[in-house]
N, C-alpha and C positions, 0 to 999 in steps of 0.2 A: 381478440383473447389471446393471450399468452397458454400454450401447449409444455408442459413441463414434461421433466423424467418419471417414466412410468406409467404410462395415459392407459397401456390393457389395463392395471391392476389398480388403479383410483379416476374410474370414470368422474363425472364426461374430461377433465384437461387437466391430467393429470397431478400428480404427489406436487403437495404447495410447497414443501422441505427441497424439496427440487430448486425451487429459486434461485436465478445467478442471477445479485444488482449489479459488482462489481466487474465490468469487466476488461481485458486491455490486449490491445491488438498491434501488431509491428510488421517491417516487410521482412517477405521469406525468400526474396533472390536468390538461388542456387548459392553459395560460394557469398553471397555476400549478406546475410542473414546481422552477423555479430558487428561487420563496418555498422550495414545501414542503421541497425539499432542503436549502434555507439555515437552516429550523426543526427540522432534524435529521431526517425521515422520512426515512431510509437506514441501510443493514446489511452485513455481510459475512454470509456462507456461506461457510462450506469446506465442502467433498467431501473425503475421506481413500479409498486406494481400496489395492492389495498395494502398492503404489511408492511409495505415501506413507500408511503404514497409522495417523498417530495414535498409535505410538510410536516407541520408540527400538531395537526387542528387533531380531537379525538376522536378522530372517527372511527365504522366499525374494524374493524382486526388490527389497529396502523400497533405499530410500536409504539411509535410518537419519535422514534428518534430526530437528532437536530439534521433538517433536510434541504437547507436554502442553500442552494448550489451556491460556492462561491463566496459566503456569509456566512453560516453558520456548516457548514457539508465542504468538505473541503479533498482536492485528489493530492495526494504526494507526491508524486514521482522522481524516484531517485537513482541518481545516476553519480556516476563521477567521471572526470574528464580533465584531460593533461592541456593545459591554457600557454605554460611557460615553455619558451623555446629551448633545444636541446643544439648538444654538437649535432645530432640527424637531421636537425632540420624542425620541418614542419611534422608535428605529429596530431594531427586530428585521425589520420585514419592510420588505418591496420598496414602493417609493409608488406605480408604476406597471407593470401589465403590460408589459412587454418593457425595465425599467428595467434598471440595469442591477446589481447588490449593490454592498450599502454597503462602503466600505473597512472592514473589520477592526483593532480596536484591542486583541485576542489571539487567539495561535493557540490551536487545539482539539485535543485527540488524544482521540478514546476521548469525546467531549463531557464531558470533564473541561478547564478552565483553566489551561494549560499544566503538565502534572502533571509528576508527576519519578517514574521507577522506578528502585527498586536491586535490581539484579544480584549474581550470584556468577559465580568464574572459571570459565564454562565455554558452548560453544555454545548461542546463542539462534537464533531465528527470530523475523522480523519482518515480517509481512505488510501493506506501507503503502497504502493508498489517501487517495489526494486527494478529497473531495467537493466542493471549491471552495468558494466559486464563482466567485471567479476568481485564487485566489493561484497559485500556482505555487514551489512549494517545491522546496530543496537542502538533502537528506539526504548531512549527511557524519560519520562516528563518531569523536572527541572522544577521544583514550586520555587517561589522569591527569599525565601529563605534556603533554597540550596538540596534541600533534602529531597528527596526519591517522591512523588506524587504516586495515587494511584491510577495505572489504564485500562481501560475497561472492552477489554477484547470482545465482539461481539459478533465478527467473521473472519472469515481465511478464502483466501482465493475467490470464490465469487458467491461462498456459500453463507449464510446466516449459522454460526453455531444453536445445537439443542437449549444452551442457557449462556448468558452472558459470562465473560471469566474476568474476572480483577487479576492486575499484576498488578506487585510492590514492591521494595527489595524489605519487608516487614512480615509479617502475617500469608497474605499471599506469594510470597519469595518462590514457592515449591514449582506455583503458574508461571512461571518465567519458561521460555524454551530456550537463553541463553544459557545449556549447560556445557559448550566445552570453552578450553581455551580462546582468549579472555571470556571468563566469566563474569557477566557483569547485571547484578545485582537486580532486580527490577526491574528487564528489560527485556523486548522483544523484538526475539531476532528476526532479519526479513533478508533470506537468501536471496539470490539469483530468481526474478521474473515470480517471487509470490506475494500474496496482496495479505492484507492484515485489514480490517474493516472497526476501528476504535474507538470512542468516547471517549474524553476526559472532558 
């Protein structure tokens, strides 16, 4: 049985509003955390419970979110990497402890260079995670006609929100957190180490 935060105030197993579902992990070696994270030593760990059971059946307490891992429920681990050679030679490591990450020339999703996912007409769940090391991402849903679609945010970091928040470039544009330059209407801005759990 899971024990949630607030155990004393909400017996017998804590405050269910504190249930966490989308975790991530990375190496923490002193002076090498950024280097090792840049090299891809990170990942996501998904946790299921009665509210988020890992299936879409109408069971007691279930939110019935898209939950079939790798079919309708996708971790989307974002990073940018430098692959093209430079005059300085190899670019996959930081040159010195404390030095900033090299600016990427390719964006990476789940370890693949600029991949594409073919989907069907149905609801999907994407668990966005920005592993950095420095880039901020503005995520929008672009429909086949080129217009911005609605993204529904159901959780941030590891917790569900009190209620879902729709984000688009129309009536729900004020829900976007892309509020500093460059402003991207209808975007969800994902900074380094942030997670967003979204339905589309």
